[in-house]
py3Dmol code that shows the C-alpha trace and the ligand (Angstrom):
import py3Dmol

protein = """\
ATOM      1  CA  UNK A   1     127.847 101.851 133.871  1.00  0.00           C
ATOM      2  CA  UNK A   2     128.462  98.124 133.899  1.00  0.00           C
ATOM      3  CA  UNK A   3     129.086  96.073 130.790  1.00  0.00           C
ATOM      4  CA  UNK A   4     126.899  93.008 130.912  1.00  0.00           C
ATOM      5  CA  UNK A   5     126.735  92.031 127.261  1.00  0.00           C
ATOM      6  CA  UNK A   6     127.971  88.503 127.980  1.00  0.00           C
ATOM      7  CA  UNK A   7     124.979  87.644 130.197  1.00  0.00           C
ATOM      8  CA  UNK A   8     122.502  88.636 127.491  1.00  0.00           C
ATOM      9  CA  UNK A   9     123.532  86.970 124.226  1.00  0.00           C
ATOM     10  CA  UNK A  10     122.379  88.882 121.169  1.00  0.00           C
ATOM     11  CA  UNK A  11     121.995  92.175 123.032  1.00  0.00           C
ATOM     12  CA  UNK A  12     124.230  95.059 124.001  1.00  0.00           C
ATOM     13  CA  UNK A  13     123.484  96.791 127.270  1.00  0.00           C
ATOM     14  CA  UNK A  14     123.544 100.523 126.492  1.00  0.00           C
ATOM     15  CA  UNK A  15     122.556 101.881 129.868  1.00  0.00           C
ATOM     16  CA  UNK A  16     121.549 100.711 133.334  1.00  0.00           C
ATOM     17  CA  UNK A  17     120.209 102.924 136.063  1.00  0.00           C
ATOM     18  CA  UNK A  18     118.345 102.521 139.342  1.00  0.00           C
ATOM     19  CA  UNK A  19     115.495 105.017 139.575  1.00  0.00           C
ATOM     20  CA  UNK A  20     114.555 105.548 143.191  1.00  0.00           C
ATOM     21  CA  UNK A  21     111.170 107.209 142.530  1.00  0.00           C
ATOM     22  CA  UNK A  22     109.816 104.058 140.856  1.00  0.00           C
ATOM     23  CA  UNK A  23     111.972 101.648 142.879  1.00  0.00           C
ATOM     24  CA  UNK A  24     113.109 100.032 139.649  1.00  0.00           C
ATOM     25  CA  UNK A  25     116.259  99.249 137.746  1.00  0.00           C
ATOM     26  CA  UNK A  26     115.918 100.402 134.164  1.00  0.00           C
ATOM     27  CA  UNK A  27     117.928  98.733 131.413  1.00  0.00           C
ATOM     28  CA  UNK A  28     118.251  99.913 127.854  1.00  0.00           C
ATOM     29  CA  UNK A  29     119.417  97.192 125.493  1.00  0.00           C
ATOM     30  CA  UNK A  30     120.000  97.195 121.772  1.00  0.00           C
ATOM     31  CA  UNK A  31     119.821  94.067 119.686  1.00  0.00           C
ATOM     32  CA  UNK A  32     123.336  93.560 118.338  1.00  0.00           C
ATOM     33  CA  UNK A  33     122.325  92.806 114.746  1.00  0.00           C
ATOM     34  CA  UNK A  34     118.881  94.352 114.298  1.00  0.00           C
ATOM     35  CA  UNK A  35     119.645  97.495 116.367  1.00  0.00           C
ATOM     36  CA  UNK A  36     116.167  97.713 117.910  1.00  0.00           C
ATOM     37  CA  UNK A  37     115.924  99.065 121.462  1.00  0.00           C
ATOM     38  CA  UNK A  38     114.582  96.889 124.283  1.00  0.00           C
ATOM     39  CA  UNK A  39     113.698  98.880 127.389  1.00  0.00           C
ATOM     40  CA  UNK A  40     113.285  96.882 130.599  1.00  0.00           C
ATOM     41  CA  UNK A  41     111.921  98.312 133.834  1.00  0.00           C
ATOM     42  CA  UNK A  42     112.610  95.653 136.455  1.00  0.00           C
ATOM     43  CA  UNK A  43     111.104  95.665 139.927  1.00  0.00           C
ATOM     44  CA  UNK A  44     109.063  93.454 142.242  1.00  0.00           C
ATOM     45  CA  UNK A  45     105.709  94.254 140.564  1.00  0.00           C
ATOM     46  CA  UNK A  46     103.974  90.981 139.695  1.00  0.00           C
ATOM     47  CA  UNK A  47     102.131  92.704 136.811  1.00  0.00           C
ATOM     48  CA  UNK A  48     104.549  91.506 134.166  1.00  0.00           C
ATOM     49  CA  UNK A  49     104.101  93.716 131.113  1.00  0.00           C
ATOM     50  CA  UNK A  50     105.263  93.340 127.538  1.00  0.00           C
ATOM     51  CA  UNK A  51     104.817  95.613 124.560  1.00  0.00           C
ATOM     52  CA  UNK A  52     105.937  95.376 120.963  1.00  0.00           C
ATOM     53  CA  UNK A  53     105.695  98.634 119.027  1.00  0.00           C
ATOM     54  CA  UNK A  54     106.545  99.671 115.483  1.00  0.00           C
ATOM     55  CA  UNK A  55     107.003 103.042 113.841  1.00  0.00           C
ATOM     56  CA  UNK A  56     104.068 102.908 111.437  1.00  0.00           C
ATOM     57  CA  UNK A  57     104.394 106.061 109.393  1.00  0.00           C
ATOM     58  CA  UNK A  58     101.430 106.850 107.145  1.00  0.00           C
ATOM     59  CA  UNK A  59     101.874 108.640 103.818  1.00  0.00           C
ATOM     60  CA  UNK A  60      98.113 109.044 103.248  1.00  0.00           C
ATOM     61  CA  UNK A  61      94.821 108.865 105.178  1.00  0.00           C
ATOM     62  CA  UNK A  62      93.753 105.366 104.076  1.00  0.00           C
ATOM     63  CA  UNK A  63      94.163 104.127 107.661  1.00  0.00           C
ATOM     64  CA  UNK A  64      96.546 101.362 106.577  1.00  0.00           C
ATOM     65  CA  UNK A  65      98.303 101.285 109.995  1.00  0.00           C
ATOM     66  CA  UNK A  66      94.970 100.994 111.814  1.00  0.00           C
ATOM     67  CA  UNK A  67      93.614  98.295 109.470  1.00  0.00           C
ATOM     68  CA  UNK A  68      96.864  96.389 109.951  1.00  0.00           C
ATOM     69  CA  UNK A  69      96.571  96.629 113.746  1.00  0.00           C
ATOM     70  CA  UNK A  70      93.139  94.959 113.495  1.00  0.00           C
ATOM     71  CA  UNK A  71      94.283  92.415 110.910  1.00  0.00           C
ATOM     72  CA  UNK A  72      97.386  90.965 112.578  1.00  0.00           C
ATOM     73  CA  UNK A  73      95.083  90.073 115.482  1.00  0.00           C
ATOM     74  CA  UNK A  74      93.197  87.781 113.078  1.00  0.00           C
ATOM     75  CA  UNK A  75      95.840  85.084 113.443  1.00  0.00           C
ATOM     76  CA  UNK A  76      99.186  83.735 112.262  1.00  0.00           C
ATOM     77  CA  UNK A  77     100.269  80.384 110.861  1.00  0.00           C
ATOM     78  CA  UNK A  78     101.213  79.141 114.337  1.00  0.00           C
ATOM     79  CA  UNK A  79      98.038  80.626 115.878  1.00  0.00           C
ATOM     80  CA  UNK A  80      95.410  80.398 113.125  1.00  0.00           C
ATOM     81  CA  UNK A  81      92.552  81.750 115.266  1.00  0.00           C
ATOM     82  CA  UNK A  82      89.972  84.261 114.069  1.00  0.00           C
ATOM     83  CA  UNK A  83      90.132  86.471 117.130  1.00  0.00           C
ATOM     84  CA  UNK A  84      93.453  86.505 118.982  1.00  0.00           C
ATOM     85  CA  UNK A  85      92.243  88.729 121.854  1.00  0.00           C
ATOM     86  CA  UNK A  86      89.099  86.616 122.288  1.00  0.00           C
ATOM     87  CA  UNK A  87      91.221  83.462 122.640  1.00  0.00           C
ATOM     88  CA  UNK A  88      93.647  85.084 125.114  1.00  0.00           C
ATOM     89  CA  UNK A  89      90.717  86.421 127.152  1.00  0.00           C
ATOM     90  CA  UNK A  90      89.375  82.884 127.577  1.00  0.00           C
ATOM     91  CA  UNK A  91      92.415  82.212 129.801  1.00  0.00           C
ATOM     92  CA  UNK A  92      91.267  85.035 132.076  1.00  0.00           C
ATOM     93  CA  UNK A  93      94.800  85.707 133.331  1.00  0.00           C
ATOM     94  CA  UNK A  94      95.589  89.056 131.758  1.00  0.00           C
ATOM     95  CA  UNK A  95      95.388  92.323 133.689  1.00  0.00           C
ATOM     96  CA  UNK A  96      95.745  94.377 130.478  1.00  0.00           C
ATOM     97  CA  UNK A  97      95.331  93.506 126.810  1.00  0.00           C
ATOM     98  CA  UNK A  98      95.087  95.921 123.909  1.00  0.00           C
ATOM     99  CA  UNK A  99      96.524  97.281 120.675  1.00  0.00           C
ATOM    100  CA  UNK A 100      96.629 100.940 119.675  1.00  0.00           C
ATOM    101  CA  UNK A 101      97.438 102.927 116.553  1.00  0.00           C
ATOM    102  CA  UNK A 102      98.919 106.389 117.078  1.00  0.00           C
ATOM    103  CA  UNK A 103      99.804 108.982 114.471  1.00  0.00           C
ATOM    104  CA  UNK A 104     103.251 107.428 113.868  1.00  0.00           C
ATOM    105  CA  UNK A 105     103.325 104.220 115.939  1.00  0.00           C
ATOM    106  CA  UNK A 106     101.380 101.008 116.625  1.00  0.00           C
ATOM    107  CA  UNK A 107     101.613  99.335 120.044  1.00  0.00           C
ATOM    108  CA  UNK A 108     100.728  95.809 121.173  1.00  0.00           C
ATOM    109  CA  UNK A 109     100.872  95.761 125.008  1.00  0.00           C
ATOM    110  CA  UNK A 110      99.604  93.253 127.564  1.00  0.00           C
ATOM    111  CA  UNK A 111     100.111  92.458 131.252  1.00  0.00           C
ATOM    112  CA  UNK A 112      99.609  89.381 133.398  1.00  0.00           C
ATOM    113  CA  UNK A 113     100.592  88.183 136.887  1.00  0.00           C
ATOM    114  CA  UNK A 114     101.119  84.606 135.723  1.00  0.00           C
ATOM    115  CA  UNK A 115     104.672  83.895 134.543  1.00  0.00           C
ATOM    116  CA  UNK A 116     103.774  80.949 132.320  1.00  0.00           C
ATOM    117  CA  UNK A 117     100.960  82.893 130.661  1.00  0.00           C
ATOM    118  CA  UNK A 118     103.309  85.870 130.268  1.00  0.00           C
ATOM    119  CA  UNK A 119     105.621  83.880 128.008  1.00  0.00           C
ATOM    120  CA  UNK A 120     102.690  82.203 126.246  1.00  0.00           C
ATOM    121  CA  UNK A 121     101.116  85.539 125.323  1.00  0.00           C
ATOM    122  CA  UNK A 122     104.480  87.057 124.423  1.00  0.00           C
ATOM    123  CA  UNK A 123     104.834  84.208 121.951  1.00  0.00           C
ATOM    124  CA  UNK A 124     101.361  84.885 120.512  1.00  0.00           C
ATOM    125  CA  UNK A 125     101.954  88.652 120.269  1.00  0.00           C
ATOM    126  CA  UNK A 126     105.333  88.311 118.561  1.00  0.00           C
ATOM    127  CA  UNK A 127     104.123  85.588 116.246  1.00  0.00           C
ATOM    128  CA  UNK A 128     101.066  87.503 115.049  1.00  0.00           C
ATOM    129  CA  UNK A 129     102.990  90.748 114.462  1.00  0.00           C
ATOM    130  CA  UNK A 130     105.905  89.107 112.622  1.00  0.00           C
ATOM    131  CA  UNK A 131     104.093  86.242 110.866  1.00  0.00           C
ATOM    132  CA  UNK A 132     100.426  87.210 110.429  1.00  0.00           C
ATOM    133  CA  UNK A 133      98.229  85.453 107.893  1.00  0.00           C
ATOM    134  CA  UNK A 134      96.867  88.751 106.480  1.00  0.00           C
ATOM    135  CA  UNK A 135      94.497  87.092 104.025  1.00  0.00           C
ATOM    136  CA  UNK A 136      92.574  89.095 101.454  1.00  0.00           C
ATOM    137  CA  UNK A 137      89.389  88.145 103.296  1.00  0.00           C
ATOM    138  CA  UNK A 138      90.750  89.656 106.527  1.00  0.00           C
ATOM    139  CA  UNK A 139      91.713  92.844 104.677  1.00  0.00           C
ATOM    140  CA  UNK A 140      88.194  93.160 103.225  1.00  0.00           C
ATOM    141  CA  UNK A 141      86.508  92.391 106.528  1.00  0.00           C
ATOM    142  CA  UNK A 142      88.676  94.674 108.716  1.00  0.00           C
ATOM    143  CA  UNK A 143      89.409  97.345 106.078  1.00  0.00           C
ATOM    144  CA  UNK A 144      86.756  97.834 103.441  1.00  0.00           C
ATOM    145  CA  UNK A 145      84.597  95.944 100.949  1.00  0.00           C
ATOM    146  CA  UNK A 146      81.538  96.554  98.784  1.00  0.00           C
ATOM    147  CA  UNK A 147      78.251  95.536 100.274  1.00  0.00           C
ATOM    148  CA  UNK A 148      74.841  95.273  98.649  1.00  0.00           C
ATOM    149  CA  UNK A 149      71.808  94.572 100.802  1.00  0.00           C
ATOM    150  CA  UNK A 150      69.738  93.264  97.855  1.00  0.00           C
ATOM    151  CA  UNK A 151      70.005  93.271  94.056  1.00  0.00           C
ATOM    152  CA  UNK A 152      68.131  96.549  93.622  1.00  0.00           C
ATOM    153  CA  UNK A 153      69.732  98.395  96.557  1.00  0.00           C
ATOM    154  CA  UNK A 154      72.776 100.646  96.083  1.00  0.00           C
ATOM    155  CA  UNK A 155      76.367  99.494  96.620  1.00  0.00           C
ATOM    156  CA  UNK A 156      77.797 100.527  99.993  1.00  0.00           C
ATOM    157  CA  UNK A 157      81.216 100.474 101.623  1.00  0.00           C
ATOM    158  CA  UNK A 158      81.576  98.347 104.757  1.00  0.00           C
ATOM    159  CA  UNK A 159      84.411  97.129 106.980  1.00  0.00           C
ATOM    160  CA  UNK A 160      85.269  97.112 110.676  1.00  0.00           C
ATOM    161  CA  UNK A 161      87.755 100.006 110.515  1.00  0.00           C
ATOM    162  CA  UNK A 162      85.690 101.810 107.850  1.00  0.00           C
ATOM    163  CA  UNK A 163      82.640 101.727 110.134  1.00  0.00           C
ATOM    164  CA  UNK A 164      84.668 102.578 113.249  1.00  0.00           C
ATOM    165  CA  UNK A 165      86.152 105.661 111.553  1.00  0.00           C
ATOM    166  CA  UNK A 166      82.789 106.709 110.127  1.00  0.00           C
ATOM    167  CA  UNK A 167      81.635 106.793 113.736  1.00  0.00           C
ATOM    168  CA  UNK A 168      84.740 108.707 114.855  1.00  0.00           C
ATOM    169  CA  UNK A 169      84.381 111.248 112.030  1.00  0.00           C
ATOM    170  CA  UNK A 170      80.730 111.847 112.855  1.00  0.00           C
ATOM    171  CA  UNK A 171      82.196 113.939 115.676  1.00  0.00           C
ATOM    172  CA  UNK A 172      83.089 117.419 114.331  1.00  0.00           C
ATOM    173  CA  UNK A 173      85.917 117.686 116.905  1.00  0.00           C
ATOM    174  CA  UNK A 174      87.716 114.895 115.042  1.00  0.00           C
ATOM    175  CA  UNK A 175      87.550 116.941 111.824  1.00  0.00           C
ATOM    176  CA  UNK A 176      88.839 119.999 113.649  1.00  0.00           C
ATOM    177  CA  UNK A 177      91.909 118.179 114.996  1.00  0.00           C
ATOM    178  CA  UNK A 178      92.612 116.661 111.606  1.00  0.00           C
ATOM    179  CA  UNK A 179      92.482 120.109 109.991  1.00  0.00           C
ATOM    180  CA  UNK A 180      94.666 121.656 112.708  1.00  0.00           C
ATOM    181  CA  UNK A 181      97.408 119.066 112.157  1.00  0.00           C
ATOM    182  CA  UNK A 182      97.135 119.302 108.376  1.00  0.00           C
ATOM    183  CA  UNK A 183      97.183 123.117 108.515  1.00  0.00           C
ATOM    184  CA  UNK A 184     100.045 123.513 110.990  1.00  0.00           C
ATOM    185  CA  UNK A 185     102.219 120.637 109.765  1.00  0.00           C
ATOM    186  CA  UNK A 186     101.750 120.458 105.968  1.00  0.00           C
ATOM    187  CA  UNK A 187     103.874 117.816 104.243  1.00  0.00           C
ATOM    188  CA  UNK A 188     104.466 116.038 107.566  1.00  0.00           C
ATOM    189  CA  UNK A 189     103.492 112.567 108.766  1.00  0.00           C
ATOM    190  CA  UNK A 190     100.984 114.264 111.088  1.00  0.00           C
ATOM    191  CA  UNK A 191      99.049 115.859 108.226  1.00  0.00           C
ATOM    192  CA  UNK A 192      97.612 112.379 107.593  1.00  0.00           C
ATOM    193  CA  UNK A 193      94.885 110.571 109.515  1.00  0.00           C
ATOM    194  CA  UNK A 194      96.585 107.327 110.635  1.00  0.00           C
ATOM    195  CA  UNK A 195      93.268 105.852 111.799  1.00  0.00           C
ATOM    196  CA  UNK A 196      91.787 106.377 108.330  1.00  0.00           C
ATOM    197  CA  UNK A 197      89.480 109.022 106.902  1.00  0.00           C
ATOM    198  CA  UNK A 198      86.367 107.179 105.634  1.00  0.00           C
ATOM    199  CA  UNK A 199      86.659 109.147 102.374  1.00  0.00           C
ATOM    200  CA  UNK A 200      90.167 107.724 101.791  1.00  0.00           C
ATOM    201  CA  UNK A 201      89.948 104.207 103.262  1.00  0.00           C
ATOM    202  CA  UNK A 202      88.539 102.698 100.001  1.00  0.00           C
ATOM    203  CA  UNK A 203      91.665 103.951  98.143  1.00  0.00           C
ATOM    204  CA  UNK A 204      93.729 101.275  99.918  1.00  0.00           C
ATOM    205  CA  UNK A 205      94.505  98.096  97.961  1.00  0.00           C
ATOM    206  CA  UNK A 206      95.288  94.665  99.394  1.00  0.00           C
ATOM    207  CA  UNK A 207      98.782  94.825  97.831  1.00  0.00           C
ATOM    208  CA  UNK A 208      99.564  98.185  99.482  1.00  0.00           C
ATOM    209  CA  UNK A 209      98.296  96.805 102.778  1.00  0.00           C
ATOM    210  CA  UNK A 210     100.639  93.769 102.616  1.00  0.00           C
ATOM    211  CA  UNK A 211     103.570  95.981 101.524  1.00  0.00           C
ATOM    212  CA  UNK A 212     102.990  98.280 104.523  1.00  0.00           C
ATOM    213  CA  UNK A 213     103.299  95.298 106.866  1.00  0.00           C
ATOM    214  CA  UNK A 214     106.476  94.050 105.170  1.00  0.00           C
ATOM    215  CA  UNK A 215     108.082  97.484 105.385  1.00  0.00           C
ATOM    216  CA  UNK A 216     107.114  98.422 108.939  1.00  0.00           C
ATOM    217  CA  UNK A 217     106.774  95.221 111.009  1.00  0.00           C
ATOM    218  CA  UNK A 218     110.483  94.430 111.134  1.00  0.00           C
ATOM    219  CA  UNK A 219     112.273  94.317 114.526  1.00  0.00           C
ATOM    220  CA  UNK A 220     114.678  97.029 113.289  1.00  0.00           C
ATOM    221  CA  UNK A 221     111.678  99.353 112.977  1.00  0.00           C
ATOM    222  CA  UNK A 222     110.416  98.312 116.413  1.00  0.00           C
ATOM    223  CA  UNK A 223     110.809  99.036 120.076  1.00  0.00           C
ATOM    224  CA  UNK A 224     110.228  96.405 122.750  1.00  0.00           C
ATOM    225  CA  UNK A 225     109.274  96.987 126.351  1.00  0.00           C
ATOM    226  CA  UNK A 226     109.491  94.749 129.423  1.00  0.00           C
ATOM    227  CA  UNK A 227     108.269  95.559 132.925  1.00  0.00           C
ATOM    228  CA  UNK A 228     107.895  93.780 136.242  1.00  0.00           C
ATOM    229  CA  UNK A 229     109.310  90.805 138.095  1.00  0.00           C
ATOM    230  CA  UNK A 230     109.841  88.275 135.261  1.00  0.00           C
ATOM    231  CA  UNK A 231     113.453  87.062 134.910  1.00  0.00           C
ATOM    232  CA  UNK A 232     115.129  89.464 132.479  1.00  0.00           C
ATOM    233  CA  UNK A 233     117.564  86.909 131.121  1.00  0.00           C
ATOM    234  CA  UNK A 234     114.718  84.594 130.140  1.00  0.00           C
ATOM    235  CA  UNK A 235     112.753  87.420 128.534  1.00  0.00           C
ATOM    236  CA  UNK A 236     115.655  88.506 126.339  1.00  0.00           C
ATOM    237  CA  UNK A 237     116.573  84.935 125.477  1.00  0.00           C
ATOM    238  CA  UNK A 238     112.969  84.286 124.487  1.00  0.00           C
ATOM    239  CA  UNK A 239     112.794  87.323 122.200  1.00  0.00           C
ATOM    240  CA  UNK A 240     116.157  86.580 120.625  1.00  0.00           C
ATOM    241  CA  UNK A 241     115.836  82.827 120.122  1.00  0.00           C
ATOM    242  CA  UNK A 242     112.236  82.698 118.953  1.00  0.00           C
ATOM    243  CA  UNK A 243     111.954  85.866 116.898  1.00  0.00           C
ATOM    244  CA  UNK A 244     114.915  88.183 116.399  1.00  0.00           C
ATOM    245  CA  UNK A 245     117.279  85.376 115.365  1.00  0.00           C
ATOM    246  CA  UNK A 246     114.932  84.486 112.473  1.00  0.00           C
ATOM    247  CA  UNK A 247     115.809  87.814 110.805  1.00  0.00           C
ATOM    248  CA  UNK A 248     119.142  87.576 109.019  1.00  0.00           C
ATOM    249  CA  UNK A 249     119.384  91.232 107.944  1.00  0.00           C
ATOM    250  CA  UNK A 250     118.809  94.488 109.766  1.00  0.00           C
ATOM    251  CA  UNK A 251     115.903  96.490 108.385  1.00  0.00           C
ATOM    252  CA  UNK A 252     115.406 100.238 108.158  1.00  0.00           C
ATOM    253  CA  UNK A 253     113.643 102.514 110.606  1.00  0.00           C
ATOM    254  CA  UNK A 254     110.667 104.242 108.986  1.00  0.00           C
ATOM    255  CA  UNK A 255     111.248 107.943 108.499  1.00  0.00           C
ATOM    256  CA  UNK A 256     108.896 110.452 110.089  1.00  0.00           C
ATOM    257  CA  UNK A 257     108.377 113.447 107.811  1.00  0.00           C
ATOM    258  CA  UNK A 258     108.545 116.795 109.579  1.00  0.00           C
ATOM    259  CA  UNK A 259     107.119 118.928 106.762  1.00  0.00           C
ATOM    260  CA  UNK A 260     107.477 122.710 106.649  1.00  0.00           C
ATOM    261  CA  UNK A 261     105.421 124.780 109.096  1.00  0.00           C
ATOM    262  CA  UNK A 262     103.541 127.674 107.477  1.00  0.00           C
ATOM    263  CA  UNK A 263     105.087 131.146 107.866  1.00  0.00           C
ATOM    264  CA  UNK A 264     101.755 133.000 107.855  1.00  0.00           C
ATOM    265  CA  UNK A 265      98.314 132.171 109.299  1.00  0.00           C
ATOM    266  CA  UNK A 266      96.340 129.438 107.538  1.00  0.00           C
ATOM    267  CA  UNK A 267      92.531 129.575 107.403  1.00  0.00           C
ATOM    268  CA  UNK A 268      90.606 126.345 106.923  1.00  0.00           C
ATOM    269  CA  UNK A 269      86.839 126.112 106.614  1.00  0.00           C
ATOM    270  CA  UNK A 270      84.867 122.867 106.470  1.00  0.00           C
ATOM    271  CA  UNK A 271      81.296 121.673 106.924  1.00  0.00           C
ATOM    272  CA  UNK A 272      79.839 118.619 108.627  1.00  0.00           C
ATOM    273  CA  UNK A 273      76.499 116.831 108.691  1.00  0.00           C
ATOM    274  CA  UNK A 274      73.872 117.747 111.297  1.00  0.00           C
ATOM    275  CA  UNK A 275      70.618 115.972 112.134  1.00  0.00           C
ATOM    276  CA  UNK A 276      68.226 118.885 111.641  1.00  0.00           C
ATOM    277  CA  UNK A 277      68.048 122.089 109.625  1.00  0.00           C
ATOM    278  CA  UNK A 278      68.599 124.092 112.817  1.00  0.00           C
ATOM    279  CA  UNK A 279      72.310 124.989 112.864  1.00  0.00           C
ATOM    280  CA  UNK A 280      72.138 127.279 115.931  1.00  0.00           C
ATOM    281  CA  UNK A 281      75.185 126.765 118.181  1.00  0.00           C
ATOM    282  CA  UNK A 282      76.589 124.123 115.848  1.00  0.00           C
ATOM    283  CA  UNK A 283      79.479 126.194 114.520  1.00  0.00           C
ATOM    284  CA  UNK A 284      82.970 125.541 115.870  1.00  0.00           C
ATOM    285  CA  UNK A 285      85.963 127.828 115.906  1.00  0.00           C
ATOM    286  CA  UNK A 286      89.443 126.487 116.663  1.00  0.00           C
ATOM    287  CA  UNK A 287      92.745 128.308 116.846  1.00  0.00           C
ATOM    288  CA  UNK A 288      96.034 126.423 116.889  1.00  0.00           C
ATOM    289  CA  UNK A 289      99.713 127.173 116.834  1.00  0.00           C
ATOM    290  CA  UNK A 290     102.956 125.184 116.717  1.00  0.00           C
ATOM    291  CA  UNK A 291     104.815 125.408 120.015  1.00  0.00           C
ATOM    292  CA  UNK A 292     107.271 122.540 120.344  1.00  0.00           C
ATOM    293  CA  UNK A 293     108.201 119.011 119.340  1.00  0.00           C
ATOM    294  CA  UNK A 294     107.183 115.895 121.249  1.00  0.00           C
ATOM    295  CA  UNK A 295     110.708 115.363 122.607  1.00  0.00           C
ATOM    296  CA  UNK A 296     110.678 118.711 124.404  1.00  0.00           C
ATOM    297  CA  UNK A 297     108.865 117.515 127.529  1.00  0.00           C
ATOM    298  CA  UNK A 298     109.500 120.505 129.742  1.00  0.00           C
ATOM    299  CA  UNK A 299     108.133 123.027 127.246  1.00  0.00           C
ATOM    300  CA  UNK A 300     105.136 120.814 126.443  1.00  0.00           C
ATOM    301  CA  UNK A 301     104.287 120.425 130.130  1.00  0.00           C
ATOM    302  CA  UNK A 302     104.465 124.202 130.566  1.00  0.00           C
ATOM    303  CA  UNK A 303     102.027 124.707 127.682  1.00  0.00           C
ATOM    304  CA  UNK A 304      99.676 122.070 129.095  1.00  0.00           C
ATOM    305  CA  UNK A 305      99.627 123.929 132.409  1.00  0.00           C
ATOM    306  CA  UNK A 306      98.955 127.233 130.600  1.00  0.00           C
ATOM    307  CA  UNK A 307      96.134 125.639 128.572  1.00  0.00           C
ATOM    308  CA  UNK A 308      94.589 124.200 131.750  1.00  0.00           C
ATOM    309  CA  UNK A 309      94.719 127.557 133.498  1.00  0.00           C
ATOM    310  CA  UNK A 310      93.276 129.447 130.521  1.00  0.00           C
ATOM    311  CA  UNK A 311      90.589 127.003 129.381  1.00  0.00           C
ATOM    312  CA  UNK A 312      90.046 123.837 131.405  1.00  0.00           C
ATOM    313  CA  UNK A 313      89.387 124.810 134.995  1.00  0.00           C
ATOM    314  CA  UNK A 314      86.251 126.267 136.580  1.00  0.00           C
ATOM    315  CA  UNK A 315      88.076 129.538 137.212  1.00  0.00           C
ATOM    316  CA  UNK A 316      89.359 129.836 133.628  1.00  0.00           C
ATOM    317  CA  UNK A 317      88.710 133.209 131.977  1.00  0.00           C
TER     318      UNK A 317
END
"""
ligand_1 = """\
1
ZN
Zn 90.134 100.178 115.552
"""
view = py3Dmol.view(width=600, height=400)
view.addModel(protein, "pdb")
view.setStyle({"model": 0}, {"cartoon": {"style": "trace"}})
view.addModel(ligand_1, "xyz")
view.setStyle({"model": 1}, {"stick": {}})
view.zoomTo()
view.show()
């Protein structure tokens, strides 16, 4: 292992390794003050890729992490545009552009072959995640608000995420997975629906929404990823000078709650809406069990192979 801290001011190189299978040199850095990891996979691939990710750990099913993912993309002070992705797309130079909310993490990745655009979009991405406008209007539009079609019609809930999740939850499979996680991992982070359960989304207040951003969107609670043929020194310098150096104190990493697995079988029964009164072949049965944690890749792969053999192939019993 070489020590190269001096060539990358602000960062400590923790590990460097050439991985033959992907013809890449992989570097793991840690920001000296903020302690966030920066993983760089460097090779000759012109698809330069950047991702900022944060541990967004829900404590309820209001979908706060998901609503936040939508809302930071509604602009920052430096980039006060209504639709960040729409503006970037106008340039037509990206080969990938997205944002995703997982059960304990939110990612903002993009890729481009153009070096100038790479740094431009990296600036937009970092600025909107660290300094978003997050107005009350954005919260109501992306999260939830009351809507009334006319004076004598009933009040309704509306909102981009609210409507998106109503669509997602119209699929009974979504309910089943939610119940499996809640039943097998009670008291854990994974017992909550990070995307938002439409029944719980209207419980979220604007103040809680802003507090969730303040708590989770700190570099110390983040992980940053670089890939491709862009000059590594410039990438790190860019991140440090423009963003990380504006934080004077290290923040805390959000804690993922493991909960206590049940020690006897749990039975959960639920109903869902169907279009007609005919409920023939509309009943689902699911059986789940805890097998491993996400970090145990070998065991998880083995169980995936077993599941494929037993259920997913044409020859499955
Ligand atoms: Zn969404």
